[in-house]
C-alpha positions, 0 to 999 in steps of 0.5 A: 685141162687144156689138152682135154679141152682141145681133144673134146673140141676136136671130137665135137668138130670131127668132120662135117658137124653142125657146129653150133658150138658150146652156148655162151654163159648166160641164157641164150635167147633161142633156148626154150628151157624147162624153168630152173631156179637160180643160176641154172636158168637157161638149160644147156647154156649154164654148162658152158665152162664144163668140159668132160675129161677124155680117156688117154686113149681117146679119138685124137690119140689114135688119129695122131698115132696113125697119121703119116708125117704132115707134108711140108710146104712143097707138098701142100695138100689140096682139098677138093672143091666142094659141090663138085659131084664128079670129085673122086672119092675114096672107096666105100669099104675104105670109108667104112673102115675109117669110120670103124677106126674112129668109132673104136675110140669113141665107144671107149671114151667116157663121153660116149653114152648108151642110154636105151631111152634116148637111143630108142627115141633117136631110132624112131626118128632115124629109121623113117628118115633112112626109109625116105632117103632110100625111096628117093634114091639117095642110098644106093645098094652099096651104101645101104649094105656097106655103111653102118647107118647108126646114131650115137649119143655124146654126153656133152652139153654143147649144141652139136651133131656130126657125121663120121665116115661110114655112116655114123652120126653123133648127137650131143645131148645138148642138141636134144636139150634145145630142140623144141620138137621132134621135127627140129631134131629130125631136121638135124638128122636128115641134114647129117644123113645127107652128108653121109649119102652124098659122101661129103667126107669121102669127097673132102679127102679123096684128092689129098696127096697124102697116102694115109686118109687118117693123115688127112683127117688129122690135118683137117682136125688140126686146122679146126683145133688151131682155130679154137686153141690159143696154144696153136703150137700144140695143134696137130699140124704146124701153124703155116700149114694151118694157114695154107689150108684154112682158106680152102675150108670155105668149100663146105658152104656148098656141101652144107647147101647140098645137105640142106636141099637133100635133107629137106626132101628126106625130112618131108618124105618121112612125114616130118614138118619141114618148118622144123628145119628152118626153126632149127636153123634160126636157133643155131644162128642165134647161138652163133651170134651169141658166141661170136667171139675170140673164144669161138672163132669156128662159128664165124667161118662155119657156113651157118648163115641167113642165106641158108635160113632164107633158102629153107624158108623159100622151100617152105613158101612161108614166113616163119615169123608169123607162124604159131608154134605147134603145141609141144609134144609131151614125148619130146618134152620128156626126151628134152628133160632126160637129155638136160639131166644126163648131160651134166652128171655132177652132183650140184647140177643133179641137185638143181634139177631135183629141186624142180619138185618144189616148184610144181605146186606153185607153177600151175599156170605153166603149160602141161608139157613144161610141168611134165618135164619138170616132174620127170627131170626132178624124178630122174635127178633123184634117181641119179642121186640115189635118193629113192624116196624123193624120186618116188614122190615125184613120179605120181605128178609126172604120171598124172600129167602124162595121162591121156598120152600113150607115149608120154605114159610109157616114158614115165612108166619106163622111169619108174621101172628104172627106179625099181631096178636101180634100188634093187627091187626085182618084185617092184620092177616086175610089177611095173613092167607087167602093168606098163605092158598091159596098159600099152596094148592097143594104144601104140599111137602113130608116127614117132610115138608108134615106133616108141611102143614096147613091141618095138623098143630095145629099151623094154627088152633091156629093162626086162633083162636088167630086172631078171638079173636082179638078185632075188629075181625069179630064176625061171625068167632068165632062160626066156630072157636069154632066148629073147636077147639071142633073137635080138642080136641075131637080127642086129649083130651090131648091137654091142650093149645087147651082146654084153647084156646077153653075156651077163644072162648066160653067165648067171645061167652058168653057161661060161662059154656062151657068156664069153662068146657073147662078151667077144661079140660085144667087143667085135661090134665096137671094132675091138677085134683084139678084145674079141679074140682074147675072149674067144680064146678064153671061151675055147678053154671053157668049152673043152667039155661043153656044147660041141655046137657052140664050141664049133661056132666059137672056133669058126668065129675066132678064125674069122676075127683073127683073119680080120685083125691080121688085115687090119694090122697089115693096113696099119703097117702100110699106112693105108686103110 
């Protein structure tokens, strides 16, 4: 368990995360949780002691295995002074490959979560921020083309977000759970995006004397692990080396300020309320004060301070303490509820969320957003517990409370469709899909709600595909779904789960070679080149008497991936990236 805890800590602290840390036991003053019975009161805070297990081949294992030997005292690495825009950086392509290398293991980790509903919501926030950053000139042509610019979810109750090399940004479910609005969540995304656009990670490792970037990443991670672990002897670096570098980590204060300043401009340029940034800082600061103990020493050195909050307020030109909070968005309340249920999959936790259905009739004075979130959380928890009847009983109240809000109605409809698919009812799922799509016509809404519409949403494509794959579903629906998914991945080849879903559809249609090629592309999209090569070779065997055009595509793709894999192996042998 101690090893798992250190590995999870390192994943959460990887590079320049927000680092608010795991909330302490008891209810934090900053949280605005869905009211819960008994010991679960306080939302994310009550999961403080829970640590998800990590796979044996997790992120830290690859960092330790690939890193060069740690330099001795005479070779003490010097981290660059932060805020120095002229600091030499590693090449853009190198940074992207480093990010892909790290993500390869994150994608394999049990804590990685591909939840289509929450991912679509994050995309609805991320895309306008990226467009704003591009208009402001923060994303140059090379960065725009070479970096991934992708968010991903981590099934962890801690309040954290982090930027990785190459344009990947991780969001813990615990962070979504404590944000009161889309503006607060967008402010975190804008901040992390600014770490990427300013290439803070590249500037941090460029001037190390080590030839291996992975060695530098491992060294920094080791410092962070040593600061949190009582068993420092098991950290990735020697204690003396940690002490030598610990003082240099204060550089990140300047980078954090830079990310705040640029992130503010990106946030406002995307149309979000900038007050969300200051209010989010206040929540994180309160969390850090509650957790400022020997168990969380990282929070004492992480540059989250009243100074940064003051700077955010001065940009707004107002005193947030006298400002009335806007009404909670029903859509965001539903996303909060979903994150809170999914961040702890244990049966006991799900049962407590499920029990919220008993309080709905008594708490009629609660705000509508709160009551809607309770009904949704209860229905989702019942679904996860496979208690279909209880989930069905909670949905009508959620639907009633969502009435009049198109985005909230669609989200409740999606949960109903998810329920019908989970219970294996193809007719029920098809009916709910048709009803939801018909009801959504002409009611797209604006802003985030518009981007969450069925015409835009990956989640709707996935739901329709899963319905078509159910035993007993109309077989004539499969071919159109294959065509829709093929169009989707042609425009978004980086979407590994969509490729995997397409592979399942082709398999059901009896198209073995196409199925294996889609499975290979799913592996390639998640940087598993060897896994992709193995599947393409299997596809070649299937294609001896198959489609000549598809066989030609498989052959060409196999040669391309084999060449990439050879370069990857050569780089690993040389210690470079």
